[in-house]
C-alpha positions as CSV (number, residue, x, y, z in Angstrom):
1,M,-16.7,17.6,-27.1
2,A,-19.6,19.4,-24.5
3,T,-18.6,21.2,-22.0
4,V,-20.4,19.1,-18.7
5,H,-21.4,21.1,-17.0
6,L,-21.2,20.1,-12.8
7,R,-22.7,21.5,-9.8
8,I,-23.5,20.9,-5.9
9,G,-25.5,17.8,-5.8
10,D,-24.2,15.7,-8.9
11,L,-23.6,12.2,-9.0
12,V,-20.0,12.5,-10.1
13,W,-16.7,9.8,-11.3
14,G,-14.0,11.8,-9.3
15,K,-10.4,10.5,-9.7
16,L,-7.4,10.4,-6.9
17,G,-4.0,10.8,-6.9
18,R,-2.9,6.9,-8.8
19,Y,-6.5,5.0,-7.3
20,P,-8.6,4.1,-9.5
21,P,-12.5,6.6,-10.5
22,W,-14.3,6.4,-7.7
23,P,-18.3,7.2,-7.3
24,G,-19.4,10.4,-4.9
25,K,-21.3,13.3,-4.8
26,I,-20.1,16.8,-5.3
27,V,-20.9,18.4,-1.5
28,S,-21.3,21.6,0.0
29,P,-17.0,22.2,1.9
30,P,-17.3,23.2,5.5
31,K,-17.1,26.4,6.5
32,D,-14.4,26.8,7.5
33,L,-12.7,24.8,4.9
34,K,-10.5,26.9,1.8
35,K,-11.4,26.2,-2.2
36,P,-8.5,26.4,-3.2
37,R,-6.6,28.5,-5.5
38,G,-6.2,28.2,-9.6
39,K,-7.9,25.4,-11.0
40,K,-11.4,24.9,-10.9
41,C,-12.1,22.4,-8.2
42,F,-15.2,20.5,-6.4
43,F,-15.4,19.5,-3.4
44,V,-16.7,15.8,-3.5
45,K,-17.8,13.6,-0.7
46,F,-17.3,9.1,-2.0
47,F,-19.0,6.9,-1.9
48,G,-18.3,3.0,0.7
49,T,-16.0,5.5,2.5
50,E,-16.3,8.7,4.9
51,D,-13.4,10.6,3.0
52,H,-13.5,13.9,1.0
53,A,-11.5,16.0,-0.7
54,W,-11.1,18.2,-3.2
55,I,-11.2,17.8,-6.5
56,K,-10.3,18.7,-9.8
57,V,-12.8,19.1,-12.8
58,E,-10.8,18.0,-15.3
59,Q,-10.5,15.2,-13.0
60,L,-14.9,14.1,-12.5
61,K,-17.0,12.7,-14.7
62,P,-20.3,12.4,-14.7
63,Y,-21.7,10.0,-12.7
64,H,-24.5,7.7,-14.8
65,P,-23.1,8.2,-18.8
66,H,-20.1,7.0,-17.7
67,K,-21.1,3.9,-15.4
68,E,-20.6,1.1,-17.1
69,E,-17.2,2.2,-18.3
70,M,-16.1,2.5,-15.0
71,I,-17.3,-0.8,-14.3
72,K,-16.0,-2.7,-17.4
73,I,-12.7,-1.4,-16.2
74,N,-12.4,-1.4,-11.9
75,K,-12.7,-4.8,-9.8
76,G,-12.7,-4.8,-6.5
77,K,-14.8,-6.0,-3.6
78,R,-14.8,-2.0,-2.1
79,F,-15.2,-0.7,-5.9
80,Q,-18.4,-2.7,-6.1
81,Q,-19.1,-1.8,-2.3
82,A,-19.0,1.6,-3.7
83,V,-21.2,0.9,-5.9
84,D,-24.3,-0.4,-4.8
85,A,-24.0,2.8,-1.7
86,V,-24.4,4.4,-4.9
87,E,-27.6,2.8,-5.9
88,E,-29.2,2.5,-2.4
89,Y,-28.4,5.5,-2.4
90,L,-30.5,6.7,-5.7
91,K,-32.8,3.8,-4.0
92,K,-34.0,6.2,-1.0
93,A,-34.0,9.3,-3.8
94,K,-35.7,7.9,-5.7
95,G,-38.4,7.4,-2.9
96,K,-38.0,9.7,-1.0
97,D,-39.2,12.1,-4.5
98,Q,-42.2,10.0,-5.3
99,A,-43.9,11.3,-1.8
100,H,-43.1,14.5,-2.4
101,S,-44.4,14.1,-5.3
102,D,-47.5,12.0,-4.1
103,D,-47.6,15.0,-1.4
104,K,-47.7,17.7,-3.2
105,S,-49.5,16.8,-6.6
106,K,-52.7,18.8,-6.4
107,S,-50.7,22.1,-4.8
108,D,-47.7,21.7,-7.2
109,K,-49.6,22.3,-10.9
110,G,-48.7,25.3,-12.6
111,R,-46.0,25.5,-11.0
112,K,-41.9,25.3,-11.6
113,A,-40.5,22.2,-10.4
114,A,-38.1,23.2,-7.0
115,K,-34.2,23.1,-7.3
116,P,-32.2,19.7,-6.6
117,M,-30.7,19.8,-3.6
118,K,-27.3,21.0,-3.2
119,I,-26.6,19.8,0.4
120,I,-26.3,15.8,1.7
121,E,-29.1,15.1,3.8
122,E,-28.4,13.9,7.2
123,D,-30.1,10.4,6.6
124,D,-27.9,10.2,3.5
125,E,-24.8,9.7,5.3
126,D,-24.9,5.3,5.3
127,A,-24.8,5.6,1.9
128,F,-21.7,7.0,1.9
129,K,-20.4,4.5,4.7
130,G,-21.3,1.4,2.4
131,G,-24.1,0.4,4.9
132,S,-23.9,-1.8,7.9
133,S,-23.9,-4.7,6.0
134,D,-20.2,-5.1,4.9
135,K,-16.5,-4.0,6.1
136,P,-16.7,-0.7,5.0
137,V,-14.5,1.1,2.6
138,K,-12.9,3.3,5.8
139,D,-10.9,0.9,6.7
140,D,-9.2,0.7,3.5
141,P,-6.0,2.8,4.7
142,H,-5.0,3.6,0.6
143,F,-8.1,6.4,0.8
144,H,-6.6,7.8,4.0
145,H,-3.0,8.1,2.7
146,F,-3.7,10.4,0.5
147,L,-6.2,12.3,1.9
148,L,-4.4,13.4,5.3
149,S,-2.2,15.4,4.8
150,Q,1.6,15.2,6.4
151,S,1.8,18.7,8.4
152,E,4.9,19.4,10.2
153,K,3.0,18.9,13.5
154,P,1.7,15.1,12.6
155,A,-2.2,16.0,13.5
156,S,-4.3,13.4,16.1
157,S,-6.0,11.1,15.2
158,M,-8.6,12.4,16.9
159,E,-8.8,15.4,15.1
160,P,-11.7,16.1,12.1
161,I,-11.1,15.2,9.0
162,T,-11.9,18.5,7.4
163,K,-8.1,19.8,9.3
164,R,-6.2,16.9,7.8
165,L,-7.8,17.6,3.9
166,K,-4.9,17.9,1.4
167,I,-5.2,18.9,-1.8
168,I,-4.0,15.9,-4.7
169,E,-2.4,18.4,-7.3
170,E,-1.0,15.4,-10.0
171,D,2.4,15.3,-11.5
172,T,0.5,15.6,-15.7
173,G,4.6,15.0,-16.6
174,S,5.8,10.9,-17.7
175,T,7.2,9.3,-14.8
176,S,9.7,7.0,-14.7
177,I,10.2,4.1,-12.5
178,Q,14.0,4.2,-12.6
179,A,14.5,6.7,-10.7
180,A,12.8,8.2,-7.5
181,D,9.9,8.9,-9.4
182,S,6.9,9.3,-6.7
183,T,4.9,7.9,-8.6
184,A,2.9,7.3,-5.9
185,I,1.0,10.5,-6.8
186,N,1.0,9.2,-10.6
187,G,-2.7,8.8,-11.6
188,S,-2.2,7.3,-14.8
189,I,-1.3,3.5,-14.4
190,T,-2.3,1.5,-17.1
191,P,-1.6,-2.4,-15.9
192,T,0.2,-4.6,-17.6
193,D,-1.7,-7.0,-20.0
194,K,0.9,-10.0,-18.7
195,R,-0.6,-12.3,-16.7
196,I,0.5,-12.0,-13.1
197,G,2.1,-14.2,-10.4
198,F,2.8,-14.7,-6.9
199,L,4.0,-16.4,-4.5
200,G,4.3,-15.9,-0.3
201,L,1.5,-13.3,1.3
202,G,2.7,-12.5,4.5
203,L,2.9,-9.3,5.8
204,M,4.7,-7.6,3.0
205,G,2.8,-10.1,-0.2
206,S,-0.7,-9.5,1.4
207,G,-0.6,-5.9,0.8
208,V,1.4,-6.2,-3.5
209,V,-0.7,-8.4,-4.2
210,S,-4.3,-6.2,-3.0
211,N,-2.8,-2.6,-4.9
212,L,-2.2,-5.1,-7.8
213,L,-5.5,-6.4,-8.3
214,K,-6.9,-3.2,-7.2
215,M,-4.9,-1.4,-9.8
216,G,-6.5,-4.1,-12.6
217,H,-3.4,-6.3,-12.9
218,V,-4.4,-10.5,-13.6
219,V,-3.3,-12.4,-10.5
220,T,-2.5,-15.7,-9.7
221,V,-1.5,-16.8,-6.4
222,W,0.1,-18.9,-4.2
223,N,1.2,-19.4,-0.6
224,R,2.3,-22.4,1.7
225,T,-0.4,-21.8,4.1
226,A,-4.2,-22.0,1.5
227,E,-6.1,-20.5,3.4
228,K,-4.3,-17.1,3.2
229,C,-5.5,-16.7,-0.3
230,D,-8.9,-17.6,-0.2
231,L,-9.1,-13.0,1.1
232,F,-7.9,-12.7,-2.9
233,I,-9.9,-14.8,-4.2
234,Q,-12.7,-12.5,-3.7
235,E,-11.1,-10.2,-4.6
236,G,-10.8,-11.6,-8.5
237,A,-7.6,-13.4,-7.9
238,R,-6.8,-17.1,-9.4
239,L,-5.4,-20.2,-7.6
240,G,-2.1,-22.0,-7.7
241,R,-2.6,-25.1,-6.6
242,T,1.3,-25.2,-6.3
243,P,4.6,-22.7,-7.0
244,A,5.2,-24.4,-10.8
245,E,1.7,-25.3,-12.0
246,V,1.7,-20.7,-11.0
247,V,5.2,-20.4,-12.9
248,S,3.9,-22.5,-15.4
249,M,0.2,-19.9,-15.8
250,C,1.7,-16.8,-15.7
251,D,4.3,-14.5,-17.7
252,I,5.8,-12.7,-14.7
253,T,6.0,-14.5,-11.2
254,F,6.9,-12.6,-8.0
255,S,8.4,-14.2,-4.4
256,C,7.9,-13.0,-1.6
257,V,8.5,-15.0,1.4
258,S,11.1,-15.0,4.5
259,D,14.1,-15.8,4.3
260,P,17.6,-17.4,1.9
261,K,16.1,-21.4,2.5
262,A,13.1,-20.4,2.1
263,A,13.7,-18.4,-1.5
264,R,15.8,-21.9,-2.8
265,D,13.0,-23.8,-1.2
266,L,10.6,-22.6,-3.3
267,V,12.1,-22.6,-6.8
268,L,14.4,-26.2,-6.0
269,G,12.1,-27.7,-4.0
270,P,9.4,-30.2,-5.1
271,S,7.1,-28.5,-7.6
272,G,8.7,-26.0,-7.1
273,V,9.9,-22.6,-9.1
274,L,12.4,-24.6,-11.4
275,Q,10.1,-27.4,-13.0
276,G,7.7,-24.6,-14.2
277,I,10.3,-22.6,-15.9
278,R,10.1,-22.3,-19.4
279,P,11.8,-20.4,-22.0
280,G,10.7,-16.7,-22.2
281,K,9.1,-17.3,-18.2
282,C,10.4,-13.9,-16.0
283,Y,10.9,-15.0,-12.5
284,V,11.1,-11.8,-9.9
285,E,12.4,-12.8,-6.7
286,M,11.3,-10.1,-3.8
287,S,12.6,-11.3,-0.7
288,T,15.4,-10.0,1.8
289,V,18.4,-12.5,1.5
290,D,21.9,-13.1,0.6
291,P,23.7,-11.9,-3.2
292,E,25.3,-15.2,-2.9
293,T,21.4,-17.1,-2.7
294,I,20.4,-14.3,-6.0
295,T,23.2,-15.5,-7.2
296,E,23.0,-19.0,-7.2
297,L,18.5,-18.0,-7.7
298,A,19.7,-16.5,-11.2
299,Q,21.5,-19.0,-12.4
300,V,19.4,-21.9,-12.2
301,I,16.0,-19.9,-13.8
302,T,18.7,-18.4,-17.6
303,S,19.3,-22.0,-17.1
304,R,16.2,-23.0,-18.0
305,G,15.9,-20.0,-20.7
306,G,14.0,-17.9,-17.9
307,R,14.4,-14.3,-17.4
308,F,15.4,-13.2,-14.2
309,L,15.1,-10.1,-11.3
310,E,15.8,-9.6,-7.4
311,A,13.4,-7.3,-6.3
312,P,13.4,-6.7,-2.3
313,V,11.0,-4.0,-0.9
314,S,11.9,-1.5,1.8
315,G,8.6,-1.0,3.7
316,S,6.5,-2.5,6.4
317,Q,2.9,-4.2,6.3
318,Q,1.1,-0.7,6.5
319,L,3.6,0.6,3.9
320,S,3.2,-2.6,1.5
321,N,-1.0,-1.9,2.2
322,D,-0.8,1.5,1.3
323,G,1.9,1.2,-2.5
324,M,3.9,3.3,-0.4
325,L,6.7,0.4,-0.7
326,V,10.9,1.4,-2.0
327,I,11.7,-1.3,-4.6
328,V,15.7,-1.9,-5.3
329,A,15.7,-4.2,-8.2
330,A,19.1,-5.3,-9.6
331,G,19.7,-8.2,-13.0
332,D,17.3,-8.5,-16.5
333,R,16.6,-4.0,-17.2
334,S,13.6,-5.8,-19.5
335,V,12.5,-8.0,-16.6
336,Y,12.4,-4.2,-14.6
337,E,10.6,-2.2,-17.5
338,D,7.8,-5.6,-17.9
339,C,7.3,-5.3,-14.7
340,S,6.9,-1.3,-14.6
341,S,3.1,-0.7,-13.9
342,C,3.7,-3.8,-11.2
343,F,6.1,-2.0,-9.7
344,Q,3.8,1.2,-9.7
345,A,0.7,0.0,-8.1
346,M,2.8,-1.5,-4.7
347,G,5.2,1.4,-4.7
348,K,6.5,4.9,-4.2
349,T,9.7,4.9,-5.7
350,S,11.6,2.1,-7.7
351,F,15.8,2.0,-8.5
352,F,17.9,-0.1,-10.8
353,I,20.5,-0.8,-9.8
354,A,23.3,-1.0,-12.9
355,G,25.1,-4.3,-12.5
356,E,25.7,-8.0,-11.6
357,A,21.9,-9.9,-9.9
358,G,22.9,-9.8,-6.2
359,N,23.0,-5.7,-5.7
360,A,20.0,-5.3,-4.9
361,A,20.7,-7.9,-2.5
362,R,23.6,-6.2,-1.6
363,M,22.3,-2.6,-0.7
364,M,19.0,-3.9,0.8
365,L,21.2,-5.8,3.6
366,I,22.8,-2.6,4.1
367,L,18.9,-0.4,4.1
368,N,17.8,-3.2,6.6
369,M,21.3,-3.4,8.9
370,V,20.4,0.8,9.1
371,Q,17.1,0.3,10.3
372,G,17.1,-2.4,13.2
373,S,20.5,-0.5,14.7
374,F,18.8,2.7,15.1
375,M,15.5,0.9,16.0
376,A,18.1,-1.1,18.5
377,T,19.8,2.6,19.8
378,I,15.7,4.2,20.0
379,A,14.9,1.6,22.2
380,E,17.9,1.8,24.1
381,G,17.3,5.5,24.6
382,L,13.8,4.8,25.7
383,T,14.6,2.8,28.2
384,L,17.9,4.9,29.5
385,A,15.6,7.2,30.2
386,Q,13.1,5.2,32.2
387,A,16.3,4.4,34.1
388,T,16.8,7.9,35.2
389,G,14.1,9.0,35.8
390,Q,13.3,11.4,32.8
391,S,9.8,10.9,31.2
392,Q,9.5,8.5,28.3
393,Q,6.9,10.8,26.3
394,T,8.9,13.7,27.0
395,F,11.4,12.1,25.3
396,L,9.8,10.9,22.5
397,D,8.3,14.2,22.0
398,I,11.6,16.1,22.0
399,L,13.3,14.0,19.9
400,C,10.2,13.9,17.1
401,Q,10.9,18.0,17.2
402,G,14.5,17.5,16.9
403,Q,16.9,16.5,13.1
404,M,15.8,13.1,13.5
405,A,11.9,13.1,13.5
406,S,10.0,11.0,11.1
407,T,7.2,8.6,10.9
408,F,9.3,5.9,11.6
409,V,10.4,7.4,15.0
410,D,7.2,8.4,16.2
411,Q,5.4,5.6,15.2
412,K,7.6,2.7,17.0
413,C,8.1,5.0,19.8
414,Q,4.0,5.3,20.5
415,N,3.4,1.7,20.1
416,I,6.1,1.0,21.9
417,L,5.0,3.5,25.0
418,Q,1.7,1.7,24.4
419,G,2.8,-1.8,24.8
420,N,1.3,-2.4,21.6
421,F,4.1,-4.8,19.1
422,K,2.1,-6.4,16.1
423,P,4.1,-6.7,14.0
424,D,4.7,-4.4,10.9
425,Y,8.0,-5.8,9.9
426,Y,8.7,-8.9,11.8
427,L,11.6,-8.5,14.8
428,K,13.0,-12.5,13.1
429,H,13.2,-11.1,9.9
430,I,15.4,-8.0,11.5
431,Q,17.6,-9.8,12.8
432,K,18.3,-12.3,10.0
433,D,18.9,-8.6,7.6
434,L,21.3,-7.5,10.3
435,R,23.2,-10.8,9.8
436,L,23.1,-11.3,6.7
437,A,24.9,-8.5,6.6
438,I,27.1,-8.5,8.7
439,S,27.9,-11.6,6.5
440,M,28.7,-9.7,3.9
441,G,30.7,-7.1,6.1
442,D,33.0,-10.2,6.6
443,S,33.8,-11.8,3.3
444,V,35.2,-7.8,2.8
445,N,36.8,-7.3,5.9
446,H,34.3,-4.6,6.3
447,P,33.6,-3.5,10.1
448,T,30.4,-3.9,11.0
449,P,30.7,-2.7,14.9
450,M,27.5,-1.0,15.2
451,A,25.5,-3.9,13.1
452,A,26.9,-6.5,15.2
453,A,26.6,-5.4,18.4
454,A,22.7,-4.7,17.9
455,N,22.5,-8.3,16.3
456,E,23.2,-8.9,19.8
457,V,20.2,-7.3,21.4
458,Y,17.6,-8.7,19.1
459,K,18.8,-12.1,19.5
460,R,18.3,-11.9,23.2
461,A,15.0,-10.0,22.6
462,K,14.6,-13.7,20.0
463,A,14.7,-15.8,23.1
464,L,12.6,-13.6,25.0
465,D,9.9,-15.2,22.7
466,Q,9.8,-11.4,20.7
467,S,10.5,-13.3,17.2
468,D,7.0,-12.8,15.7
469,N,6.2,-8.7,17.7
470,D,7.3,-6.1,16.0
471,M,10.9,-5.0,15.3
472,S,10.5,-2.5,18.4
473,A,10.2,-5.2,20.6
474,V,13.8,-5.0,21.2
475,Y,12.7,-3.1,23.9
476,R,11.9,-5.3,25.6
477,A,15.6,-6.4,25.8
478,Y,16.6,-3.5,27.6
479,I,13.8,-4.6,30.2
480,H,14.1,-8.2,30.9
């Protein structure tokens, strides 16, 4: 195969992390940005976004020779917007070249043609932003997640992006989804050829479906509120009229709903999942529910010849959007393996817990019990600081420099101080998880006094109409 030589000014397809190749242009890097040592790479600015990064040469392909190939394998509105931005850029460049040629045709006769421009012209910047008529791809958090470094001292959101760039080193080895495998940096996801169904487009489900579609999966969706399906239909999903229809049309159907009752109703209710189950059909329950509900659902699904897996997720709306959830699965191991590309698309890590179905539910309830109790304690600390005349911001600054520093703590506390309780994980859902965890403890005669205390605070917050706010709104239980 002939060696492809690239230079500044060339249009390319750049492969970044686990995301599909994206159109970009090789440009001159900022003067204060050093080139990575070792492997040869180019600085690429991506069309349809305001993102740019160093990309290794083996992850770059010339734009024009591979255009048709990339368009065939990559779908989605944002990708098409990026391609349209390239075409708009080329159209502008052609117009400039024609005007320049007409003006200089006489004086340039017999002279060598000028070398191509090596630096992007300022009036071409709009091409990278995807134009003004459509929502720009820069709003898509997935590019930003990989490009912005997570340094020891969090970078201010107002810093120039060039100060927060990170070199993406792809893992060239094989990845396994059986343990903590960091699939988020694996750039070789091949979508399964199985037809995927998804039931429930709430805070978590919406992000999951979006990432399944971006990674090339064929997805059929259903939601109790049908209007929520519209966005995903525009992105290439198919619409199912009932849960039973989705299951009958698909090989693997995922469900992600709010609580045990909703999970049971979805399977056992009118036009429910059970009516569409046939031998060999797979059903994956991603809702965080109690182990007894999982056991019941597993029994009725397998009684019809279906295959069952539970796969609740740990994370938030933002992590779901970013494809960075943690999946905890149990049940039919062969279904888990069949879901490999789906789990890689939606999460950074997946775990399979041996033993009976219900073990993943137990593990997830314990995890959420710890998280919910921790959030309540942080809210208690913030309000105690205020009550004793201490600066809440100073409390947060000290906390975030100590052993408990984490993105979770920083994000939740900053939102509290700003009075921003937009839901990333509903307060009513974390209270439900605490309640179920306490009940699980009771069933094995294990004390859960910390969770019980936290649960009472969340119940107080619910009484103050905070159910549909973020879990951090537990703070308001302490100030009313």
